C-alpha positions as CSV (number, residue, x, y, z in Angstrom):
1,M,-10.2,-8.0,-24.6
2,D,-12.9,-5.2,-25.1
3,S,-11.0,-1.7,-25.4
4,V,-13.9,0.1,-24.6
5,L,-14.5,-2.1,-21.2
6,V,-10.9,-1.5,-20.4
7,E,-11.1,2.2,-20.7
8,K,-14.3,2.4,-18.6
9,I,-12.4,0.0,-15.7
10,T,-9.3,2.3,-16.1
11,R,-11.2,5.9,-15.6
12,L,-12.9,4.2,-12.6
13,V,-9.8,3.3,-11.2
14,L,-8.1,6.3,-11.6
15,A,-11.1,8.3,-9.8
16,K,-11.1,6.1,-7.2
17,L,-7.4,6.8,-6.3
18,E,-7.8,10.3,-7.0
19,E,-10.8,10.4,-4.3
20,R,-8.4,9.3,-0.9
21,P,-4.9,11.0,-0.4
22,T,-1.8,8.8,-0.9
23,T,-0.5,9.6,2.3
24,Q,-1.5,9.7,6.2
25,P,0.0,10.6,9.3
26,L,2.0,8.2,11.0
27,T,0.7,6.1,13.8
28,P,1.7,7.1,17.4
29,E,3.9,3.7,17.4
30,E,5.2,4.4,13.8
31,L,6.0,8.0,15.3
32,R,8.0,6.7,18.3
33,R,9.8,4.2,16.0
34,W,11.0,6.8,13.5
35,Q,12.2,9.5,16.4
36,D,14.3,6.4,17.9
37,I,15.7,5.8,14.5
38,S,16.1,9.7,14.1
39,A,17.9,10.1,17.5
40,S,20.4,7.4,17.0
41,I,21.5,8.6,13.8
42,Q,21.7,12.0,15.4
43,G,23.3,10.6,18.7
44,T,20.5,12.5,20.6
45,K,16.8,12.0,21.8
46,A,14.3,13.9,19.3
47,G,12.3,16.6,20.6
48,G,9.7,18.8,19.5
49,Q,6.3,18.5,17.7
50,V,6.9,16.9,14.0
51,T,4.0,15.3,11.7
52,F,5.2,12.7,9.5
53,Y,3.6,11.0,6.7
54,R,3.6,7.6,5.4
55,Y,2.1,6.2,1.9
56,N,-0.9,3.8,1.9
57,Q,0.0,0.5,0.9
């Protein structure tokens, strides 16, 4: 395999990955689910405004 081509492709891929963040805010549905899970662990309903992030897949 052409090592120069592999290097160019690798640099392009890495540059593209750096362009966008690796996390984004949870959707309202994901946030509700997370709060339900958190509340069940704590034994109470969670309240307040909290921002959670998830990794892009």
